[in-house]
Structure formats: C-alpha cells, structure tokens
C-alpha positions as CSV (number, residue, x, y, z in Angstrom):
1,M,43.7,85.9,-38.9
2,T,40.7,87.4,-37.1
3,A,39.8,86.9,-33.5
4,T,36.7,84.7,-34.6
5,T,38.8,82.5,-36.8
6,R,41.5,81.5,-34.1
7,R,39.0,81.0,-31.4
8,T,37.0,78.6,-34.0
9,A,40.1,77.0,-34.9
10,G,40.7,76.5,-31.3
11,I,37.6,74.9,-30.6
12,V,37.9,72.4,-33.4
13,L,41.6,71.7,-32.5
14,V,40.5,70.6,-28.7
15,V,37.4,68.9,-30.2
16,G,39.5,66.7,-32.3
17,A,42.1,66.1,-29.7
18,L,39.0,65.1,-27.4
19,L,38.1,62.6,-30.0
20,L,41.6,61.0,-30.5
21,L,42.2,60.9,-26.8
22,G,38.4,58.8,-26.4
23,A,40.1,56.4,-29.1
24,C,42.5,55.5,-26.2
25,A,40.1,54.7,-23.5
26,A,40.6,50.7,-21.9
27,G,38.0,48.7,-22.6
28,P,36.0,46.3,-20.5
29,N,38.1,42.9,-19.4
30,V,36.5,40.6,-21.8
31,E,38.7,37.7,-21.4
32,A,40.9,37.2,-18.5
33,S,45.0,37.2,-19.7
34,P,46.5,33.5,-18.7
35,G,49.3,35.6,-16.9
36,G,47.6,38.9,-16.0
37,Y,48.3,42.4,-17.5
38,G,52.1,43.4,-16.6
39,F,54.4,46.4,-17.0
40,W,53.7,47.5,-20.1
41,W,49.9,47.2,-19.8
42,G,50.2,49.0,-16.8
43,L,52.6,51.9,-18.4
44,W,49.8,52.2,-21.6
45,Q,46.7,52.5,-19.0
46,G,48.5,54.7,-16.7
47,M,49.4,57.1,-20.0
48,I,45.8,57.0,-20.9
49,L,44.0,57.7,-17.4
50,P,42.9,60.9,-17.6
51,V,40.8,59.9,-21.0
52,T,39.9,56.6,-19.3
53,F,38.7,58.6,-16.0
54,I,36.3,60.6,-18.0
55,V,35.2,57.9,-20.0
56,S,34.1,55.8,-17.0
57,L,32.4,58.7,-15.4
58,F,29.6,58.0,-18.2
59,T,29.9,54.0,-18.3
60,D,30.1,50.8,-16.4
61,T,31.7,49.2,-18.9
62,V,35.3,51.2,-18.8
63,S,37.4,51.2,-15.4
64,I,40.5,53.2,-14.9
65,Y,42.6,50.2,-13.6
66,E,43.1,46.3,-14.8
67,V,41.9,44.0,-11.8
68,D,43.1,41.1,-13.9
69,N,47.4,42.4,-13.8
70,N,49.8,40.4,-12.4
71,G,51.1,42.4,-8.7
72,N,53.7,44.8,-8.4
73,W,54.8,45.3,-12.1
74,Y,51.5,46.3,-13.2
75,D,51.7,49.0,-10.6
76,V,54.7,50.2,-11.2
77,G,54.2,50.7,-14.9
78,F,50.6,52.3,-14.1
79,M,52.3,54.8,-11.9
80,V,55.4,55.2,-14.6
81,G,52.3,56.2,-16.9
82,I,50.7,58.2,-14.8
83,A,54.1,60.5,-14.1
84,L,54.8,60.2,-17.7
85,F,51.4,62.4,-18.7
86,S,51.0,64.3,-15.4
87,G,54.7,65.8,-15.0
88,P,54.7,68.0,-18.5
89,V,51.1,69.0,-17.6
90,I,52.2,70.4,-14.0
91,A,55.1,71.7,-15.6
92,L,53.8,73.6,-18.6
93,R,50.6,74.9,-16.4
94,G,52.2,77.9,-14.9
95,R,53.5,79.3,-18.7
96,G,51.1,81.6,-20.2
C-alpha cells in the first residue's frame, strides 16, 4: 500500500467510526421515566459521554447527564461507564 492509500483509508476509518459513535448519542428526555433512570442507563450514558459531549456542543436538545434519574445508582453507573471508556484510552495513550 502506498502512503496516500493508507492515509485515505485511515481518514475513511476515522470518519466511519465517528459516524458510528454519533449514532450512540443520548437523545432528549421526551417522556420522564416513572422510576427514573437507574444504574444501567447511567452505565450506558457514561460510556457514550465523549460522543454525547461533542454532540451537545452543537445542539441544545442533547445533554450529557440524565436529570430524570433515581439518584445514587444512576451516578454510580455513570462513573463506572466513564471509567470503562477512559481507562483503556489513558492506558493506550503512551503506546506509539
């Protein structure tokens, strides 16, 4: 493969990954959940936080934190989700 072909393939791969992750962004709170969002929703929304944050910069309908939650268990899930995403990113940062 030539350098140009590798570069083009890399750009296509990055754009594809961004589009795929963009589909995971949290949406607006259309209907409030009767019991509030719990641990599993917090975990999911913590894992997609980087994508949701970027999307939230460009729109007012997406927020990075669900306000209709059931309290501490949502917060625990949210923090675990952030750790699941950021741990590998930080660990792989030094590799080249």
